[in-house]
C-alpha positions, 0 to 999 in steps of 0.5 A, a space after each residue: 096830114 100823116 102822108 108824106 107828101 100829103 096829096 092835098 095843100 090846105 087853102 084857107 079855112 072859114 071863120 065863123 061869125 059870133 064872139 066865141 069863134 074869137 076871129 079864129 078859123 075854129 069851131 066848137 062840138 055843141 051837146 044837145 039834148 031835149 029840152 025836157 030832159 033832166 041832163 045839166 052837164 056832160 058827166 050827166 050823160 053816164 050810162 045814157 044813150 049818144 048819137 054821133 054821126 061817122 067814126 070819121 068825124 072829129 066834130 062827132 066823134 074824135 072831139 067826143 072820144 077826147 073829152 072822155 080820155 080828159 075824164 078818164 072814161 075809156 071803158 063804156 061810159 056811154 050805155 048805148 052807141 048809135 052811128 047816125 051817119 050825119 049831123 041832122 040825123 043825130 039831131 033828130 034822134 035826140 029830137 024823137 028820143 031815140 037817144 038822149 045826146 049828141 055833139 052837133 058841129 056848132 055850124 051845122 047846129 046853128 044853120 039848123 036852129 035857123 032853118 028849124 027855128 021850133 027846134 030851139 024850144 025843144 033842145 039845149 045845149 049842155 056843153 061844148 066840146 072844144 074849139 077845134 079847128 076848123 075844116 079848111 078848103 083843100 085842093 089836090 097838089 096836082 092842080 098847077 101852083 098858079 091856080 091853087 095861089 088863085 083860088 086861096 087869093 079869091 077865098 081870102 078876098 071874099 068877106 071883103 067882097 060886099 056880094 060874096 060876103 052875103 052869102 058866106 053869112 048865109 053859112 055864118 061865116 065872116 070871112 076866110 082865113 090862111 092856115 098851115 099844116 100846124 093849123 090842125 095839130 089840135 086835132 092830131 093832140 087829141 087823136 094821139 091822146 085817144 090812141 095812147 089811151 088805148 080808146 079808139 071807139 066809143 061802143 
């Protein structure tokens, strides 16, 4: 957070199911293409069309911009860039061939592939951007401290409660973990790198 004092307090963040999450509150942005496309790596997307969900999104925008900064590609790497509005729309744009590729929040992608199993045969993941610290559950600072603490305690205990754990698994969440403001320094570093490169837009 750059606002001081921050108007919200971090309570906890989800830890996702799967070995690549290393029992940590992180996620990835999976770069998807159509299975029948020729693209094998992120570099293959030079000059191609790209969809992102929202310019304020880390998973769909900031982390993509950071990858391009790392590659030294800050002057129009993509041939065309489309703002879809949300990840599910970006998936559809790739599926119907409107765009060549997109970066999708790995948790969102897992849920969508479970709910639409046919898509697994139509899409490929050619790269994964990140990991990044995952989005936290937050509470407004004006909420009484005792209430904030009680909500945090409930979140951190959910993974040990059979009924709550079953509900979490529907979203591929194992449990919640405590986080602090410094947990999100990785995302700040990515933003600062883009600012330093003068690369604030994918267009």
